[in-house]
matplotlib code that plots the C-alpha trace (Angstrom):
import matplotlib.pyplot as plt

x = [88.9, 90.7, 92.1, 88.6, 87.1, 89.3, 91.6, 94.6, 95.9, 96.5, 98.0, 100.1, 101.8, 102.9, 106.2, 106.1, 107.6, 104.9, 102.2, 103.7, 103.8, 100.1, 99.2, 101.4, 99.6, 96.2, 94.2, 93.1, 89.5, 90.6, 92.5, 89.5, 87.3, 89.4, 89.3, 85.5, 84.8, 84.6, 86.2, 89.0, 89.8, 90.2, 92.4, 94.7, 95.0, 95.7, 98.3, 100.1, 100.2, 101.3, 104.3, 105.3, 107.7, 109.4, 110.3, 111.3, 114.8, 115.7, 119.0, 117.1, 114.8, 116.9, 116.4, 112.7, 109.7, 106.5, 102.9, 101.3, 97.5, 96.1, 92.6, 91.1, 87.6, 85.3, 82.7, 80.1, 81.1, 83.5, 87.1, 89.2, 91.9, 95.4, 98.4, 102.1, 104.3, 108.1, 110.2, 113.4, 114.3, 111.2, 108.1, 104.7, 101.5, 98.0, 94.3, 94.8, 94.5, 95.0, 97.9, 97.6, 99.0, 101.7, 100.4, 97.4, 97.5, 94.2, 94.4, 92.1, 92.7, 93.3, 96.0, 97.6, 97.7, 99.6, 101.9, 102.7, 103.6, 105.8, 103.4, 103.1, 105.5, 104.7, 105.8, 103.4, 100.5, 101.5, 101.9, 98.5, 96.7, 95.7, 97.4, 96.1, 98.0, 96.8, 99.3, 103.1, 103.7, 107.5, 107.2, 104.4, 106.5, 109.6, 107.6, 108.3, 112.0, 112.0, 111.0, 112.3, 109.3, 109.1, 109.9, 107.3]
y = [42.6, 44.6, 41.4, 39.7, 42.9, 42.5, 45.5, 43.2, 44.2, 41.8, 42.7, 39.5, 40.7, 44.0, 44.3, 45.0, 48.4, 49.3, 48.1, 50.2, 53.2, 52.8, 52.7, 55.8, 57.8, 56.7, 58.9, 57.8, 57.6, 55.4, 53.0, 53.0, 52.2, 49.1, 48.1, 48.4, 46.6, 42.8, 41.5, 44.2, 43.9, 40.1, 40.5, 43.1, 41.1, 37.9, 39.5, 41.1, 37.9, 36.0, 38.3, 38.3, 35.3, 37.1, 40.0, 37.9, 38.4, 35.0, 36.2, 38.5, 35.8, 32.7, 31.9, 33.0, 30.7, 32.5, 32.3, 35.7, 35.9, 38.8, 40.1, 42.7, 44.0, 43.7, 46.2, 43.5, 42.4, 39.8, 39.7, 38.6, 36.4, 35.3, 33.7, 34.2, 31.5, 32.1, 29.2, 27.5, 30.6, 30.4, 32.5, 31.2, 33.3, 32.2, 32.3, 28.9, 29.8, 26.3, 27.1, 28.8, 32.3, 33.6, 37.1, 38.4, 41.7, 43.6, 46.4, 48.0, 46.6, 50.1, 50.8, 47.3, 47.9, 51.2, 49.6, 46.6, 48.8, 51.1, 54.0, 54.6, 54.1, 50.9, 52.6, 55.4, 52.9, 51.4, 54.7, 56.0, 52.9, 51.8, 48.5, 46.4, 43.4, 40.5, 38.0, 38.6, 42.3, 42.2, 40.0, 42.2, 45.3, 43.6, 41.9, 44.5, 44.3, 40.7, 42.0, 44.2, 46.5, 48.3, 51.9, 53.7]
z = [122.3, 119.6, 118.2, 118.1, 116.6, 113.6, 114.5, 114.2, 117.6, 120.4, 123.8, 123.8, 120.6, 122.1, 123.8, 127.5, 126.8, 124.3, 126.7, 129.5, 127.1, 126.2, 129.9, 130.5, 127.8, 128.9, 131.3, 134.7, 133.4, 130.5, 132.8, 135.2, 132.1, 131.4, 135.0, 135.1, 131.9, 132.7, 129.5, 129.2, 132.8, 132.5, 129.3, 131.0, 134.3, 132.4, 130.3, 133.2, 135.1, 132.0, 131.6, 135.2, 134.9, 131.9, 134.1, 137.2, 138.5, 139.9, 141.4, 143.7, 145.0, 144.8, 148.5, 148.6, 148.9, 148.9, 147.7, 147.1, 146.7, 144.7, 145.0, 142.7, 143.8, 140.9, 142.1, 142.7, 146.2, 144.8, 143.6, 140.6, 142.1, 141.0, 142.7, 142.2, 143.5, 143.8, 144.8, 143.7, 141.6, 139.5, 139.3, 138.2, 138.2, 137.3, 138.2, 139.9, 143.5, 145.0, 147.3, 150.7, 150.4, 152.8, 152.0, 150.2, 148.4, 147.7, 145.2, 142.7, 139.2, 137.8, 140.4, 139.7, 136.0, 136.6, 139.1, 137.0, 134.0, 136.0, 135.8, 139.5, 142.3, 144.3, 147.5, 147.0, 146.6, 150.0, 151.8, 150.5, 151.5, 148.0, 148.6, 151.4, 152.8, 154.8, 156.2, 156.0, 155.3, 154.4, 151.3, 150.0, 150.4, 148.8, 146.0, 143.3, 143.8, 142.5, 139.0, 136.3, 136.1, 132.7, 132.4, 130.2]

ax = plt.figure().add_subplot(projection="3d")
ax.plot(x, y, z, "-o")
ax.set_aspect("equal")
plt.show()
């Protein structure tokens, strides 16, 4: 939105470290505001999933074949959905949800934004029940270990 407003700033032009730093400096209310705004939410989720393959550690997942479905409640009794497919040492994420997931992770968009940018411990989110898993639980718990998550 900043880019289209003429501010000359586009999330895709920011390094992952800068993006993680912006999220780190934002208040919970600001992140919640992004998550509740339909266009900003879509921009942030698309950007995070676009970058996922850049931070994938193929050596840690070379024998893994898994389809992870992601669900982000949108506040209107529906979900934004994405899929991450890891197989043959490659990772592809998109809004194309044509594959049957081995595991489905449901998490609030604001919590996911903080997790994906290294601004909250993934284990904490599982322990506090902010991450819900349907299907195979182990791959969901190990998922973050297949990525070099930025440090803000």
